[in-house]
C-alpha positions as CSV (number, residue, x, y, z in Angstrom):
1,X,-19.2,59.1,115.5
2,X,-19.7,58.8,119.2
3,X,-18.3,61.7,121.3
4,X,-17.2,61.0,124.9
5,X,-16.4,63.5,127.7
6,X,-14.1,62.5,130.5
7,X,-14.9,65.0,133.3
8,X,-12.8,65.5,136.4
9,X,-14.2,67.9,139.0
10,X,-12.2,69.4,141.9
11,X,-14.5,69.6,144.9
12,X,-14.6,71.6,148.2
13,X,-13.9,69.5,151.3
14,X,-17.1,67.5,152.0
15,X,-18.4,68.2,148.5
16,X,-18.1,64.6,147.2
17,X,-21.1,63.1,149.0
18,X,-23.3,66.1,147.9
19,X,-22.5,65.7,144.2
20,X,-22.5,61.9,144.3
21,X,-26.0,62.0,145.8
22,X,-27.3,64.4,143.2
23,X,-26.0,62.2,140.4
24,X,-27.5,59.1,142.0
25,X,-30.9,60.6,142.7
26,X,-31.5,63.3,140.1
27,X,-28.9,64.1,137.5
28,X,-28.3,60.7,135.8
29,X,-31.9,60.1,134.8
30,X,-32.4,63.7,133.6
31,X,-29.1,63.7,131.7
32,X,-30.1,60.6,129.8
33,X,-33.6,61.9,129.2
34,X,-32.0,64.9,127.5
35,X,-30.2,62.7,125.0
36,X,-26.8,61.6,126.5
37,X,-25.6,58.4,128.0
38,X,-24.0,58.5,131.5
39,X,-21.3,55.8,131.2
40,X,-19.8,56.1,134.6
41,X,-19.6,58.0,137.9
42,X,-16.6,57.4,140.1
43,X,-14.8,58.3,143.3
44,X,-11.1,58.9,142.8
45,X,-9.3,56.6,145.2
46,X,-6.3,58.9,145.4
47,X,-8.2,62.2,146.0
48,X,-11.3,62.3,148.1
49,X,-12.1,65.8,146.8
50,X,-12.4,64.7,143.2
51,X,-15.5,63.5,141.3
52,X,-14.9,61.8,137.9
53,X,-17.5,60.9,135.4
54,X,-17.9,60.0,131.8
55,X,-20.8,60.7,129.4
56,X,-21.3,60.1,125.7
57,X,-23.3,61.4,122.8
58,X,-24.1,59.9,119.3
59,X,-22.3,62.8,117.6
60,X,-21.2,66.4,118.0
61,X,-24.5,68.0,116.8
62,X,-26.6,65.9,119.2
63,X,-24.1,66.6,122.0
64,X,-24.9,70.3,121.6
65,X,-28.6,69.7,121.6
66,X,-28.4,67.4,124.6
67,X,-26.4,69.9,126.6
68,X,-28.8,72.7,125.8
69,X,-31.7,70.6,126.8
70,X,-30.2,69.7,130.2
71,X,-28.4,72.9,131.2
72,X,-30.8,75.4,129.7
73,X,-34.2,73.8,130.1
74,X,-34.2,70.9,132.5
75,X,-35.9,71.2,135.9
76,X,-33.3,68.9,137.4
77,X,-30.5,71.4,136.7
78,X,-32.5,74.5,137.5
79,X,-33.5,73.1,140.9
80,X,-30.1,71.7,141.9
81,X,-27.4,73.7,140.1
82,X,-26.8,75.9,143.2
83,X,-26.1,72.9,145.4
84,X,-23.9,71.3,142.7
85,X,-21.9,74.4,142.0
86,X,-21.4,75.0,145.7
87,X,-19.8,71.6,146.0
88,X,-17.3,72.3,143.2
89,X,-14.1,74.4,143.0
90,X,-13.4,73.6,139.3
91,X,-15.4,71.7,136.6
92,X,-13.3,72.7,133.5
93,X,-11.0,69.7,133.4
94,X,-12.8,68.0,130.5
95,X,-11.4,66.0,127.6
96,X,-13.5,65.7,124.5
97,X,-12.8,62.3,123.0
98,X,-13.9,59.7,120.5
99,X,-13.3,55.9,120.2
100,X,-9.9,55.2,118.6
101,X,-9.9,53.3,115.3
102,X,-10.9,49.7,115.8
103,X,-12.6,50.4,119.2
104,X,-16.3,50.7,119.9
105,X,-18.3,52.6,122.5
106,X,-17.7,52.1,126.2
107,X,-19.5,49.0,127.4
108,X,-21.7,48.2,130.3
109,X,-19.7,45.9,132.5
110,X,-19.9,44.1,135.8
111,X,-17.7,42.5,138.4
112,X,-14.9,45.1,138.4
113,X,-13.9,46.4,141.8
114,X,-11.7,49.0,140.2
115,X,-11.8,51.0,136.9
116,X,-8.6,52.7,135.7
117,X,-8.3,55.5,133.3
118,X,-4.8,56.0,131.9
119,X,-4.7,59.4,130.3
120,X,-1.7,59.9,128.0
121,X,-1.0,63.4,126.7
122,X,1.1,63.1,123.6
123,X,3.2,65.6,121.7
124,X,1.3,64.8,118.5
125,X,-1.8,62.9,117.4
126,X,-1.6,59.2,118.1
127,X,-0.8,56.8,115.2
128,X,-1.5,53.0,115.1
129,X,1.8,52.1,116.8
130,X,1.2,54.4,119.7
131,X,-2.4,53.1,120.0
132,X,-1.2,49.5,120.1
133,X,1.4,50.3,122.7
134,X,-1.0,51.9,125.0
135,X,-3.7,49.4,124.5
136,X,-1.3,46.6,125.4
137,X,-2.3,46.6,129.1
138,X,-0.3,44.6,131.6
139,X,-3.3,43.4,133.5
140,X,-7.1,43.8,133.7
141,X,-9.8,43.9,131.0
142,X,-9.5,46.7,128.3
143,X,-12.9,48.5,128.2
144,X,-12.1,51.3,125.7
145,X,-9.5,53.3,124.0
146,X,-10.4,56.9,123.2
147,X,-8.5,59.8,121.6
148,X,-9.0,63.5,121.3
149,X,-11.9,64.6,119.1
150,X,-10.8,67.8,117.4
151,X,-14.3,68.8,116.6
152,X,-15.7,72.2,117.8
153,X,-17.2,72.6,121.2
154,X,-20.8,73.4,120.3
155,X,-21.7,74.4,123.9
156,X,-18.9,76.8,124.9
157,X,-20.4,77.7,128.3
158,X,-19.0,74.3,129.3
159,X,-15.3,74.5,128.4
160,X,-13.1,71.6,127.2
161,X,-9.4,71.3,127.1
162,X,-8.0,72.3,123.7
163,X,-4.7,72.0,121.9
164,X,-3.9,68.6,123.4
165,X,-3.4,65.1,121.9
166,X,-4.9,62.7,124.5
167,X,-5.2,59.0,124.4
168,X,-7.2,57.5,127.2
169,X,-7.4,53.8,128.1
170,X,-10.2,52.5,130.4
171,X,-9.5,49.2,132.0
172,X,-11.5,47.0,134.5
173,X,-9.9,45.1,137.3
174,X,-10.9,42.6,139.9
175,X,-8.2,43.8,142.2
176,X,-5.3,46.3,142.3
177,X,-1.9,45.5,140.9
178,X,0.0,48.7,141.3
179,X,3.5,47.5,140.5
180,X,2.5,46.4,137.0
181,X,0.8,49.7,136.3
182,X,3.6,51.8,137.6
183,X,6.0,50.0,135.2
184,X,3.5,50.3,132.3
185,X,2.8,54.0,132.7
186,X,6.5,54.8,133.2
187,X,7.3,52.9,130.0
188,X,4.6,54.8,128.0
189,X,5.9,58.1,129.3
190,X,9.5,57.4,128.4
191,X,8.9,55.8,124.9
192,X,6.2,58.2,123.7
193,X,7.2,61.5,125.4
194,X,3.9,61.5,127.0
195,X,2.6,62.8,130.3
196,X,0.7,60.0,131.9
197,X,-2.0,60.3,134.5
198,X,-3.3,57.0,135.9
199,X,-6.7,57.4,137.6
200,X,-7.8,54.7,140.0
201,X,-11.6,54.9,140.1
202,X,-14.2,53.3,142.4
203,X,-17.6,53.0,140.6
204,X,-20.7,54.6,142.2
205,X,-23.9,52.6,142.5
206,X,-25.4,53.7,139.1
207,X,-22.2,53.6,137.1
208,X,-22.5,51.5,133.9
209,X,-18.8,50.9,133.9
210,X,-18.1,48.8,137.0
């Protein structure tokens, strides 16, 4: 089953253009050559010092092999890791996910000025009723519904968040409609005892999700 990482990096002031440039010029091609798919790279519209990106793997075993190939062996990482690490304060905010039942892999899209990621942290694993409630978006085009993959992290030098029950909805929008989303996320938080983080994301030039 496909494994997806939602990665949120906290950056030093001025770090965003450095990391974005590395992804656009160097990292994306090398990451994909090592066996993973880079689904999206984004600026966080509410935090200029945050870089958000999404990558996926065919399964957990191939995730481990792909990460070893990139972080241990690739020239792209060896030559640029110092610059990348210098731009970042924290890179450990990572959710390990898989498509929810009935949902497929994240698609290539076009025509969306805004991508949102609604991250719901639940008190227990999601059931079908919770999945349906969160997938019932008020506006926009649903792109994917993902939930926590409990499988082991086969590359522990890159930590992932553990002990959480996350449900993440990606949605594409032609324009912003903040009132509808404020009401939606408030309703989800109240009805399902969830902590809800709503990320408003602007796709970078090579983002597949856009």
